[in-house]
C-alpha positions as CSV (number, residue, x, y, z in Angstrom):
1,X,-34.1,22.6,38.1
2,X,-30.6,24.2,38.3
3,X,-29.8,23.0,34.8
4,X,-33.0,24.5,33.4
5,X,-32.4,27.8,35.2
6,X,-28.8,27.9,33.9
7,X,-30.0,27.1,30.3
8,X,-32.6,30.0,30.4
9,X,-30.0,32.3,31.8
10,X,-27.5,31.4,29.0
11,X,-30.2,31.8,26.4
12,X,-31.2,35.1,27.8
13,X,-27.6,36.3,27.8
14,X,-27.1,35.2,24.2
15,X,-30.3,37.0,23.2
16,X,-29.1,40.2,24.9
17,X,-25.8,40.1,23.1
18,X,-27.5,39.6,19.8
19,X,-29.7,42.6,20.4
20,X,-26.8,44.7,21.5
21,X,-24.7,43.8,18.4
22,X,-27.8,44.4,16.2
23,X,-28.3,47.8,17.8
24,X,-24.7,48.8,17.4
25,X,-24.8,47.7,13.7
26,X,-27.9,49.7,13.2
27,X,-26.3,52.8,14.7
28,X,-23.2,52.2,12.5
29,X,-25.3,52.0,9.4
30,X,-27.1,55.3,10.3
31,X,-23.8,57.1,10.9
32,X,-22.4,55.8,7.6
33,X,-25.6,56.9,5.8
34,X,-25.0,60.4,7.2
35,X,-21.3,60.5,6.3
36,X,-21.2,58.8,2.8
37,X,-22.9,60.8,0.0
38,X,-23.6,57.7,-2.1
39,X,-25.3,55.8,0.7
40,X,-28.9,56.6,1.9
41,X,-31.6,54.9,3.9
42,X,-34.5,57.2,3.0
43,X,-37.0,57.2,0.2
44,X,-36.7,60.0,-2.5
45,X,-39.2,62.2,-0.7
46,X,-37.7,61.8,2.7
47,X,-38.6,59.9,5.8
48,X,-39.1,60.5,9.5
49,X,-36.3,59.7,12.0
50,X,-38.2,56.7,13.3
51,X,-38.8,55.3,9.8
52,X,-35.1,55.8,8.9
53,X,-34.1,54.0,12.1
54,X,-36.3,51.1,11.3
55,X,-34.9,50.9,7.8
56,X,-31.3,50.8,9.2
57,X,-32.4,48.1,11.7
58,X,-33.9,46.1,8.9
59,X,-30.8,46.4,6.7
60,X,-28.4,45.6,9.6
61,X,-30.4,42.6,10.6
62,X,-30.6,41.3,7.0
63,X,-26.8,41.8,6.5
64,X,-26.0,40.0,9.7
65,X,-28.3,37.1,8.9
66,X,-26.9,36.7,5.3
67,X,-23.3,36.9,6.6
68,X,-24.0,34.1,9.1
69,X,-25.8,31.8,6.6
70,X,-24.2,32.5,3.2
71,X,-20.6,33.5,4.0
72,X,-19.2,30.1,5.0
73,X,-20.7,28.5,1.9
74,X,-19.1,31.1,-0.3
75,X,-15.7,30.8,1.2
76,X,-15.7,27.0,1.0
77,X,-16.7,27.2,-2.7
78,X,-13.7,29.6,-3.3
79,X,-11.2,27.5,-1.4
80,X,-9.1,26.9,-4.5
81,X,-8.7,30.7,-5.1
82,X,-5.2,31.9,-4.2
83,X,-5.1,32.7,-0.5
84,X,-4.3,36.4,-0.6
85,X,-6.7,36.9,-3.5
86,X,-9.3,35.3,-1.3
87,X,-8.5,37.8,1.4
88,X,-9.1,40.7,-1.0
89,X,-12.1,39.1,-2.5
90,X,-13.6,39.0,0.9
91,X,-14.4,42.7,0.7
92,X,-16.2,42.5,-2.6
93,X,-18.2,39.5,-1.5
94,X,-19.0,41.3,1.8
95,X,-20.2,44.3,-0.2
96,X,-22.3,42.1,-2.4
97,X,-24.0,40.6,0.7
98,X,-24.7,44.1,1.9
99,X,-26.3,45.1,-1.5
100,X,-28.5,42.0,-1.2
101,X,-29.5,42.9,2.3
102,X,-30.4,46.5,1.2
103,X,-32.5,45.1,-1.6
104,X,-34.6,43.4,1.0
105,X,-35.6,46.7,2.6
106,X,-39.2,47.5,1.8
107,X,-40.0,50.4,-0.6
108,X,-36.5,50.5,-2.0
109,X,-35.1,52.7,0.8
110,X,-31.7,51.0,0.8
111,X,-31.2,50.6,-2.9
112,X,-29.2,53.8,-3.2
113,X,-25.7,52.5,-2.6
114,X,-22.9,52.3,-5.2
115,X,-20.9,49.0,-5.3
116,X,-17.7,50.7,-4.0
117,X,-19.7,52.3,-1.2
118,X,-21.3,49.0,-0.3
119,X,-17.8,47.5,0.1
120,X,-16.8,50.3,2.5
121,X,-20.0,50.1,4.5
122,X,-19.8,46.3,4.7
123,X,-16.2,46.4,5.9
124,X,-16.9,48.9,8.6
125,X,-20.1,47.2,9.8
126,X,-18.3,43.8,10.0
127,X,-15.4,45.3,12.0
128,X,-17.8,47.2,14.4
129,X,-20.0,44.1,14.9
130,X,-17.0,41.9,15.5
131,X,-15.4,44.4,18.0
132,X,-18.7,44.7,19.8
133,X,-19.3,40.9,20.1
134,X,-15.7,40.4,21.2
135,X,-15.9,43.2,23.8
136,X,-19.1,41.6,25.2
137,X,-17.5,38.2,25.4
138,X,-14.4,39.6,27.1
139,X,-16.6,41.4,29.7
140,X,-18.6,38.2,30.2
141,X,-16.1,35.5,31.0
142,X,-18.9,32.9,31.5
143,X,-20.1,33.6,28.0
144,X,-16.6,33.2,26.6
145,X,-16.1,29.9,28.4
146,X,-19.5,28.6,27.3
147,X,-18.7,29.4,23.7
148,X,-15.4,27.6,23.8
149,X,-17.1,24.6,25.4
150,X,-19.7,24.5,22.7
151,X,-17.1,24.6,20.0
152,X,-15.1,21.8,21.7
153,X,-18.3,19.7,22.2
154,X,-19.3,20.2,18.5
155,X,-15.9,19.0,17.4
156,X,-16.0,16.0,19.7
157,X,-19.4,15.0,18.3
158,X,-18.1,15.4,14.7
159,X,-14.7,13.7,15.0
160,X,-15.1,11.6,18.2
161,X,-13.2,12.0,21.4
162,X,-9.4,11.7,21.4
163,X,-8.4,8.0,22.0
164,X,-7.3,7.3,25.6
165,X,-7.6,10.8,26.9
166,X,-3.8,11.2,26.9
167,X,-2.3,14.7,26.9
168,X,-1.6,16.4,23.6
169,X,1.5,18.4,22.8
170,X,1.7,21.8,21.0
171,X,5.1,22.7,19.7
172,X,5.3,26.5,19.0
173,X,8.4,27.6,17.1
174,X,9.3,31.2,17.5
175,X,11.4,31.5,14.4
176,X,14.8,33.2,14.9
177,X,14.3,34.0,18.6
178,X,17.6,33.2,20.3
179,X,18.0,32.0,23.9
180,X,19.3,35.3,25.2
181,X,16.6,37.2,23.4
182,X,13.8,35.2,25.0
183,X,15.4,35.3,28.4
184,X,15.8,39.1,28.2
185,X,12.2,39.6,26.9
186,X,10.8,37.5,29.7
187,X,12.9,39.3,32.3
188,X,12.0,42.8,31.0
189,X,8.2,42.1,30.9
190,X,8.0,42.1,27.1
191,X,6.6,38.5,27.2
192,X,4.6,38.1,30.4
193,X,3.1,34.8,29.2
194,X,6.5,33.2,28.6
195,X,7.7,34.7,31.9
196,X,4.8,33.2,33.8
197,X,5.4,29.8,32.3
198,X,9.1,29.9,33.2
199,X,8.2,31.0,36.8
200,X,5.5,28.4,37.4
201,X,5.6,25.5,35.0
202,X,8.4,25.5,32.5
203,X,12.1,25.3,32.2
204,X,14.4,26.5,29.4
205,X,17.8,25.6,28.0
206,X,19.8,26.7,24.9
207,X,20.7,24.2,22.3
208,X,23.4,24.3,19.6
209,X,22.6,24.4,15.9
210,X,24.6,22.8,13.1
211,X,26.9,24.9,11.0
212,X,23.9,25.7,8.8
213,X,22.0,27.7,11.4
214,X,18.8,28.4,9.4
215,X,15.2,27.2,9.3
216,X,15.6,24.8,6.4
217,X,18.3,22.6,8.0
218,X,17.0,23.0,11.6
219,X,13.3,22.4,10.9
220,X,14.0,19.5,8.6
221,X,15.9,17.7,11.3
222,X,13.4,18.7,14.1
223,X,10.4,17.4,12.1
224,X,12.0,14.5,10.2
225,X,15.0,13.5,12.2
226,X,17.7,14.2,9.6
227,X,19.3,17.2,7.9
228,X,22.2,15.2,6.4
229,X,23.6,16.8,3.3
230,X,21.9,20.2,3.9
231,X,25.0,22.4,3.9
232,X,23.3,25.8,3.8
233,X,20.1,27.6,2.9
234,X,21.0,27.4,-0.8
235,X,23.7,25.4,-2.5
236,X,24.8,24.2,-5.9
237,X,24.2,20.6,-6.7
238,X,26.9,19.5,-9.2
239,X,25.1,16.2,-9.9
240,X,22.0,18.0,-11.3
241,X,23.5,21.4,-12.1
242,X,20.8,23.1,-10.1
243,X,20.7,25.4,-7.1
244,X,18.8,23.9,-4.2
245,X,17.0,26.5,-2.1
246,X,15.3,25.5,1.2
247,X,12.3,27.9,0.7
248,X,11.6,26.8,-2.9
249,X,8.7,24.3,-2.8
250,X,10.3,21.8,-5.2
251,X,13.5,21.8,-3.2
252,X,11.6,21.5,0.1
253,X,9.7,18.5,-1.2
254,X,12.9,16.9,-2.3
255,X,14.6,17.5,1.0
256,X,11.7,16.0,2.9
257,X,11.7,13.0,0.6
258,X,15.4,12.4,1.3
259,X,14.9,12.8,5.0
260,X,12.1,10.2,5.1
261,X,14.1,7.8,3.0
262,X,17.1,8.2,5.2
263,X,15.3,7.8,8.5
264,X,12.7,5.3,7.3
265,X,10.2,7.3,9.3
266,X,7.3,9.6,8.2
267,X,8.1,12.3,10.8
268,X,7.3,13.7,14.2
269,X,3.6,14.2,13.4
270,X,2.6,11.0,11.7
271,X,-0.3,10.1,13.9
272,X,-3.0,12.6,14.4
273,X,-0.6,15.5,13.9
274,X,-1.0,18.9,12.3
275,X,1.7,21.0,10.7
276,X,1.0,24.8,10.4
277,X,3.2,27.4,8.7
278,X,6.2,25.2,8.3
279,X,8.7,24.4,5.5
280,X,8.0,20.7,6.0
281,X,5.1,18.6,6.9
282,X,6.6,16.5,9.7
283,X,4.4,13.6,8.3
284,X,1.2,15.3,9.4
285,X,-2.0,14.7,7.4
286,X,-3.5,18.1,8.5
287,X,-1.6,20.8,6.7
288,X,-1.9,24.5,6.4
289,X,0.7,26.9,4.9
290,X,3.3,24.1,4.5
291,X,5.8,25.0,1.8
292,X,6.9,21.5,0.8
293,X,3.4,20.7,-0.5
294,X,2.4,24.2,-1.7
295,X,3.3,23.6,-5.3
296,X,1.1,20.6,-5.6
297,X,-2.1,20.9,-7.7
298,X,-5.6,19.8,-6.9
299,X,-7.9,20.6,-4.0
300,X,-6.7,17.8,-1.7
301,X,-3.1,18.6,-2.0
302,X,-3.2,22.3,-1.4
303,X,-1.7,23.6,1.8
304,X,-3.8,26.8,2.0
305,X,-6.9,25.3,3.5
306,X,-6.1,27.1,6.8
307,X,-7.2,30.2,5.1
308,X,-10.7,28.8,4.8
309,X,-11.0,28.4,8.6
310,X,-9.9,32.0,9.0
311,X,-11.7,33.8,6.2
312,X,-15.0,31.9,6.8
313,X,-15.7,34.8,9.2
314,X,-15.7,38.0,7.2
315,X,-14.9,40.0,10.4
316,X,-11.5,38.1,10.5
317,X,-10.7,39.5,7.0
318,X,-11.6,43.0,8.1
319,X,-9.5,42.8,11.3
320,X,-6.6,41.3,9.5
321,X,-6.8,43.9,6.7
322,X,-6.8,46.8,9.2
323,X,-3.9,45.3,11.1
324,X,-2.1,44.7,7.8
325,X,-2.4,48.3,6.8
326,X,-1.3,49.4,10.3
327,X,1.7,47.2,10.1
328,X,2.7,48.6,6.7
329,X,2.4,52.1,8.1
330,X,4.4,51.1,11.1
331,X,7.2,49.7,9.0
332,X,7.3,52.8,6.8
333,X,7.4,55.0,9.9
334,X,10.1,52.9,11.6
335,X,12.2,52.9,8.4
336,X,11.9,56.7,8.1
337,X,12.8,57.2,11.7
338,X,15.9,55.0,11.2
339,X,17.0,57.1,8.2
340,X,16.4,60.4,10.0
341,X,18.4,59.3,13.0
342,X,21.1,58.0,10.7
343,X,21.1,54.6,12.6
344,X,23.9,52.3,11.7
345,X,24.0,49.6,10.4
346,X,21.0,49.9,8.1
347,X,19.7,48.1,5.0
348,X,17.2,49.1,2.4
349,X,13.6,48.6,3.6
350,X,11.7,49.9,0.6
351,X,10.0,48.3,-2.4
352,X,7.7,45.4,-1.4
353,X,9.4,44.8,1.9
354,X,6.7,46.7,4.0
355,X,4.0,44.3,2.4
356,X,6.2,41.2,3.0
357,X,6.7,42.2,6.7
358,X,3.0,42.9,7.2
359,X,2.2,39.5,5.7
360,X,4.6,37.7,8.1
361,X,3.7,39.7,11.2
362,X,-0.1,39.9,10.7
363,X,-1.6,37.6,8.0
364,X,0.5,34.5,8.5
365,X,0.5,34.9,12.3
366,X,-3.3,35.3,12.4
367,X,-4.0,32.3,10.1
368,X,-1.5,30.0,11.9
369,X,-2.8,30.9,15.3
370,X,-6.4,30.3,14.1
371,X,-5.3,26.9,12.7
372,X,-3.6,26.0,16.0
373,X,-6.7,27.0,17.9
374,X,-8.8,24.8,15.6
375,X,-6.4,21.9,16.2
376,X,-6.5,22.3,20.0
377,X,-10.3,22.4,20.0
378,X,-10.4,19.3,17.7
379,X,-8.2,17.5,20.3
380,X,-5.3,16.6,17.9
381,X,-2.5,14.7,19.6
382,X,0.4,16.8,18.3
383,X,0.6,20.2,16.6
384,X,3.8,22.0,15.3
385,X,3.5,25.6,14.2
386,X,6.0,28.1,13.1
387,X,5.6,31.9,13.8
388,X,8.0,33.8,11.6
389,X,7.2,37.4,12.6
390,X,10.4,38.0,14.7
391,X,12.8,36.5,12.2
392,X,11.5,38.6,9.3
393,X,11.7,41.9,11.2
394,X,15.0,41.1,12.8
395,X,16.6,40.6,9.4
396,X,16.0,44.2,8.4
397,X,15.8,46.0,11.8
398,X,18.3,44.0,13.7
399,X,17.7,41.4,16.4
400,X,17.7,43.9,19.3
401,X,15.7,47.1,19.5
402,X,12.2,48.7,19.6
403,X,11.0,47.2,16.3
404,X,11.7,43.6,17.4
405,X,10.5,44.2,21.0
406,X,7.0,45.1,19.7
407,X,7.0,41.9,17.6
408,X,7.9,39.8,20.6
409,X,5.1,41.4,22.7
410,X,2.6,40.5,20.0
411,X,3.9,37.0,19.8
412,X,3.4,36.6,23.5
413,X,-0.2,37.7,23.2
414,X,-0.7,34.9,20.6
415,X,0.8,32.4,23.1
416,X,-1.7,33.7,25.7
417,X,-4.6,33.3,23.4
418,X,-3.7,29.7,22.4
419,X,-3.1,28.8,26.1
420,X,-6.5,30.3,27.1
421,X,-8.3,28.3,24.5
422,X,-6.5,25.1,25.5
423,X,-8.2,25.3,28.9
424,X,-11.5,24.4,27.1
425,X,-10.0,21.7,24.8
426,X,-11.3,18.1,25.0
427,X,-7.9,16.9,26.2
428,X,-5.1,18.3,28.4
429,X,-2.4,20.1,26.4
430,X,1.3,20.7,27.2
431,X,3.1,23.5,25.5
432,X,6.6,23.3,24.2
433,X,8.3,26.5,22.9
434,X,11.4,26.3,20.8
435,X,13.3,28.1,18.1
436,X,15.2,26.9,15.1
437,X,18.1,29.3,15.4
438,X,18.9,32.8,16.8
439,X,20.1,35.9,15.0
440,X,23.5,37.7,15.1
441,X,23.7,41.4,14.5
442,X,26.2,43.2,12.3
443,X,26.8,45.3,9.3
444,X,26.6,43.5,6.0
445,X,29.8,42.4,4.3
446,X,29.0,44.7,1.3
447,X,28.3,47.7,3.6
448,X,31.4,47.2,5.7
449,X,33.9,46.6,2.9
450,X,32.3,48.0,-0.2
451,X,32.6,44.7,-2.1
452,X,30.3,41.7,-2.1
453,X,31.5,38.1,-1.7
454,X,30.9,37.3,-5.4
455,X,33.0,40.2,-6.5
456,X,35.7,39.3,-4.1
457,X,35.7,35.7,-5.4
458,X,35.8,36.9,-9.0
459,X,38.7,39.2,-8.2
460,X,40.6,36.3,-6.6
461,X,40.0,34.2,-9.7
462,X,41.3,37.0,-12.0
463,X,37.8,37.5,-13.5
464,X,36.3,40.9,-14.4
465,X,34.4,42.5,-11.6
466,X,31.4,44.8,-12.1
467,X,32.1,48.4,-11.2
468,X,28.7,48.5,-9.4
469,X,28.5,46.4,-6.3
470,X,25.8,43.9,-6.5
471,X,23.4,43.1,-3.7
472,X,22.4,39.6,-2.7
473,X,18.6,39.1,-2.3
474,X,17.6,38.1,1.1
475,X,16.4,34.6,1.5
476,X,13.9,35.2,4.3
477,X,11.1,32.6,4.6
478,X,8.4,35.2,4.6
479,X,9.0,36.1,1.0
480,X,8.4,32.5,-0.1
481,X,5.3,32.3,2.1
482,X,3.8,35.4,0.4
483,X,4.4,33.9,-3.1
484,X,3.0,30.5,-2.0
485,X,-0.1,32.2,-0.6
486,X,-0.5,34.0,-4.0
487,X,-0.3,30.6,-5.7
488,X,3.0,31.7,-7.2
489,X,5.6,29.6,-5.4
490,X,9.3,30.5,-5.5
491,X,10.7,28.8,-8.6
492,X,13.8,30.6,-9.7
493,X,14.6,30.4,-13.4
494,X,17.6,30.9,-15.6
495,X,21.0,31.5,-14.1
496,X,19.7,31.6,-10.5
497,X,18.2,28.1,-10.7
498,X,20.6,26.5,-13.1
499,X,24.0,28.3,-13.6
500,X,25.5,27.6,-17.0
501,X,28.7,25.6,-17.5
502,X,32.0,27.2,-17.7
503,X,35.0,28.4,-15.5
504,X,33.0,31.0,-13.6
505,X,32.5,30.1,-10.0
506,X,29.0,29.8,-8.6
507,X,28.8,32.0,-5.4
508,X,25.9,31.7,-3.1
509,X,25.1,33.2,0.3
510,X,23.3,31.9,3.4
511,X,23.5,34.6,6.0
512,X,27.1,34.9,7.0
513,X,27.9,31.7,5.3
514,X,29.2,31.7,1.7
515,X,29.5,28.8,-0.7
516,X,31.7,28.7,-3.8
517,X,31.4,25.9,-6.3
518,X,33.3,25.4,-9.6
519,X,31.0,23.7,-12.2
520,X,33.9,22.8,-14.5
521,X,35.6,20.8,-11.7
522,X,33.8,17.5,-11.3
523,X,33.1,16.2,-7.8
524,X,34.4,18.0,-4.8
525,X,37.4,20.0,-5.8
526,X,40.6,19.4,-3.7
527,X,42.7,22.3,-2.4
528,X,45.4,21.5,-4.9
529,X,43.1,21.6,-7.9
530,X,41.6,24.9,-6.8
531,X,45.1,26.4,-6.2
532,X,46.2,25.2,-9.6
533,X,43.2,26.7,-11.4
534,X,43.0,29.9,-9.3
535,X,46.2,30.4,-7.3
536,X,45.2,33.7,-5.7
537,X,41.7,32.8,-4.6
538,X,42.2,31.0,-1.3
539,X,44.8,33.5,0.1
540,X,42.6,36.4,-1.0
541,X,39.7,35.0,0.9
542,X,41.5,33.7,4.0
543,X,43.3,37.0,4.6
544,X,40.4,39.3,4.1
545,X,39.4,41.0,7.3
546,X,35.7,40.2,6.8
547,X,36.3,36.4,6.5
548,X,36.7,34.3,9.6
549,X,37.7,30.9,8.1
550,X,37.4,28.7,5.0
551,X,36.6,25.0,4.7
552,X,38.3,23.3,1.7
553,X,38.3,19.5,1.4
554,X,38.9,18.6,5.0
555,X,41.1,21.6,5.8
556,X,40.2,24.8,7.7
557,X,42.1,27.8,6.5
558,X,42.4,30.9,8.7
559,X,44.1,34.3,8.3
560,X,47.9,34.5,8.1
561,X,48.3,31.1,6.5
562,X,46.8,29.2,9.5
563,X,45.7,25.6,8.5
564,X,44.0,22.9,10.5
565,X,43.2,19.5,9.3
566,X,39.9,18.1,10.5
567,X,41.3,14.6,10.9
568,X,43.9,15.7,13.3
569,X,42.5,15.9,16.8
570,X,42.6,19.4,18.4
571,X,43.8,21.4,15.4
572,X,40.3,22.6,14.3
573,X,39.2,23.2,17.9
574,X,42.1,25.6,18.4
575,X,41.7,27.5,15.2
576,X,37.9,27.8,15.6
577,X,37.9,28.5,19.4
578,X,36.6,32.1,18.9
579,X,33.4,30.7,17.3
580,X,32.4,29.0,20.4
581,X,32.4,25.4,21.7
582,X,31.1,22.9,19.2
583,X,32.3,24.9,16.1
584,X,34.8,22.3,15.1
585,X,32.2,19.5,15.5
586,X,29.8,21.4,13.3
587,X,32.4,22.1,10.6
588,X,33.6,18.5,10.7
589,X,30.0,17.2,10.2
590,X,29.4,19.5,7.2
591,X,32.7,18.4,5.7
592,X,31.2,14.9,5.5
593,X,28.2,16.0,3.3
594,X,28.4,14.8,-0.3
595,X,27.1,18.2,-1.6
596,X,29.2,20.5,0.5
597,X,30.6,23.4,-1.6
598,X,34.2,23.4,-2.9
599,X,34.9,26.3,-0.7
600,X,32.8,27.2,2.4
601,X,33.3,30.7,3.7
602,X,32.3,31.8,7.2
603,X,32.4,35.5,7.9
604,X,34.5,37.1,10.6
605,X,33.0,37.2,14.1
606,X,33.7,39.7,16.9
607,X,33.2,37.9,20.3
608,X,33.1,41.3,22.1
609,X,30.1,42.6,20.2
610,X,28.6,39.4,18.9
611,X,28.7,40.9,15.3
612,X,29.1,39.0,12.1
613,X,28.9,40.2,8.5
614,X,26.1,38.7,6.4
615,X,26.8,38.1,2.7
616,X,23.1,39.0,2.2
617,X,21.3,42.3,2.8
618,X,20.6,41.6,6.4
619,X,21.7,43.3,9.6
620,X,20.3,40.5,11.7
621,X,21.5,37.2,10.1
622,X,21.8,33.5,10.6
623,X,23.1,30.6,8.6
624,X,26.7,30.3,9.7
625,X,28.8,30.3,12.9
626,X,29.3,33.1,15.3
627,X,27.2,34.7,18.1
628,X,23.6,34.2,19.1
629,X,22.5,32.6,15.8
630,X,23.8,29.2,16.9
631,X,22.1,29.3,20.3
632,X,18.3,28.9,20.0
633,X,16.2,27.8,23.0
634,X,14.0,24.9,24.1
635,X,11.3,25.5,26.7
636,X,9.4,22.6,28.1
637,X,6.8,21.9,30.9
638,X,8.3,20.3,34.0
639,X,5.9,17.4,33.8
640,X,8.0,16.2,30.9
641,X,11.4,14.6,31.4
642,X,14.6,16.7,31.3
643,X,16.2,16.9,27.8
644,X,19.6,16.2,29.4
645,X,22.7,18.2,28.5
646,X,22.2,21.1,26.1
647,X,21.2,19.4,22.8
648,X,23.8,19.6,20.1
649,X,22.4,19.7,16.6
650,X,18.8,19.8,15.4
651,X,18.7,16.0,15.1
652,X,19.2,15.8,18.9
653,X,16.2,18.1,19.4
654,X,14.1,15.8,17.3
655,X,15.1,12.9,19.6
656,X,14.0,14.9,22.6
657,X,10.7,15.9,21.1
658,X,10.1,12.3,20.0
659,X,10.7,11.1,23.6
660,X,8.2,13.6,24.9
661,X,5.6,12.4,22.5
662,X,6.2,8.9,23.7
663,X,5.8,10.1,27.3
664,X,2.4,11.6,26.3
665,X,1.5,8.5,24.4
666,X,2.0,10.4,21.2
667,X,2.5,9.5,17.5
668,X,5.2,7.0,16.7
669,X,4.6,5.0,13.4
670,X,7.9,4.1,11.7
671,X,7.7,3.1,8.0
672,X,7.6,-0.5,7.0
673,X,7.8,-1.6,10.7
674,X,11.3,-0.3,11.1
675,X,12.5,1.8,13.9
676,X,13.4,5.4,13.0
677,X,17.1,6.1,12.5
678,X,18.5,8.1,15.4
679,X,21.0,10.9,15.1
680,X,24.6,9.9,15.2
681,X,25.9,10.0,18.8
682,X,22.5,10.0,20.4
683,X,20.8,7.2,22.4
684,X,18.1,5.3,20.6
685,X,14.8,7.2,20.8
686,X,12.7,4.1,21.2
687,X,15.0,2.2,23.5
688,X,15.4,-0.5,20.9
689,X,11.9,-2.0,20.5
690,X,8.8,-0.2,19.4
691,X,6.6,0.8,22.3
692,X,3.2,-0.9,22.6
693,X,1.3,2.3,21.9
694,X,3.2,2.6,18.6
695,X,1.4,-0.6,17.5
696,X,-2.0,0.6,18.5
697,X,-4.5,0.8,15.6
698,X,-5.3,4.3,14.5
699,X,-9.1,4.6,14.0
700,X,-9.1,7.9,12.3
701,X,-9.9,7.9,8.5
702,X,-6.7,8.6,6.6
703,X,-4.9,7.9,3.4
704,X,-2.4,5.2,2.7
705,X,0.6,7.5,2.8
706,X,0.9,7.1,6.6
707,X,2.2,10.6,7.0
708,X,4.6,10.8,4.1
709,X,4.4,13.4,1.4
710,X,1.1,12.7,-0.6
711,X,1.6,11.1,-3.9
712,X,-0.4,11.9,-7.0
713,X,-2.5,8.8,-6.6
714,X,-3.2,9.1,-2.9
715,X,-3.8,12.8,-1.9
716,X,-3.5,13.6,1.8
717,X,-6.3,15.4,3.6
718,X,-5.6,19.1,3.8
719,X,-8.2,20.9,5.8
720,X,-8.2,22.9,9.1
721,X,-11.5,22.0,10.7
């Protein structure tokens, strides 16, 4: 009896909400008919108010019904359309549905609507209807909970219940958020969700990056267990004559292949895992916005299927579009305010940057959060998602200030939303927050000294220098994500991708880390060969006030002729003491890489202010040593084991996450029956033998790739359900 009464009450509540949304949509259509000259709901000879209202109600009801029935089919049919194009196409398709709805009104009363007017009316009605239904759900917590339960139950019936009922893990990477930034944001009330977790259920520790403190190196090691031979964000490969760039899809795919080959393991997410918004897949078979597979052709190998889950609701497109426009206006206003106040330091924020920022802070955030919510409701065992909003804004606005504070607050709301949905998931979830690096503030090298690194190198080599200082394009991840979403992945051509042979050095930048290679000198050039070919270069660089130190073939060169050999204990530690503990270890490890540059240049660092000088156009930078960029954070629930001492290197973080997955009975399927290789200096992750649950049969349907990059013959599933 109670169940029957509760069912009638739920049905009655749902009917009331449908009627209210219909009424609001009808009123919206009437208001638009009165405002827009090209949109009318009356016959040519006029109608009574009652007849006009009935016409609006008919049109609003038909539009709502068509949107519910036809829209998901249309979006699935257009899944291969480039993602951002699909987002724009939403408005035209929505307008077409409205025209169809108006054509169903008797006596032709809704036929008078121009196509462009129909697009506007459809967008406004979708936004108003979505806002109304959301407001009703927010006011009625029971309705909200019932809706989530229904979604979770529907997914359980479709895919089956998760095996064993073990807890799942959600890893949320807040790209570029340093340990001190998050601690301050939680203490100041900017991130109340993170603060509540720290107070009640979580703990946090910093960890130390490698010398290459950037997403490519850190995330490759976190997801795949190894970032060996990744000296920077971009570097020159003498073997192939090409420039490797971490956010270029072909380079990302190659780096992932090398990591899998080195560790003999598919990655952190090989069993029932999902990878969302990352550079690398982590071995997951559920992918959305993953750069390493974005250049692949064919429906099954595309990484943009997450857009389908999001844009299948036309109201999502409207909300995101409005937020996108608002973010563009916000960036323009903040940039103008910075100019009027003559804030210093400052970099150019014009051109396409407002659009790129809006994509990172709105579109990519919304789609990734929606994908994670889908994974949680589907009961996946492990999810790893990257939210890049803070990193993108901090590059151009600085890591501290009003601009980045607002981004942190919006990221916290995303955390709260995911956590609230997880309460209704088919399994318990544990949330791990982490970052891949921090950000260090400071004026650019070019802005401070009036000369870029490339021009300084050319001057030291006795080569002609351009009279006009050149600017190095920022390598932020969001730019590559935009191009991948447009189905135009970053594939540099010409001199940028393959420098020509000759005596001219190849100079590349990765934040405040510079790399100098000499294509005409085979192999790694020794200090003697460089000094013989360019006698003034090394003294010019080492004694420049904007340069902290150089690495040349096992030797660290500092100002005033200081030299420290890496194979002599204590020498490098003393010379690099200002760059923090672990600096010598990081430099010594990079020196062992086969493709380390002939000369590695780290900018100067001021311990008093924490400032560095980026060789790119960034006033918040990362990629080298110095300041907060090398101190990201790791936050974990206390039900998991302690990570131990502050992890050193991203490979150590991978070992910790892998251990937590084992504790939650998570995915562990090494390739060819071999145990995954562990980072040097770390205890074996598996304790020697493979745990019993690693041998458990996986009953989910999947391809033969077992979590590795999909081959041409065996495409990996790629859909956010």
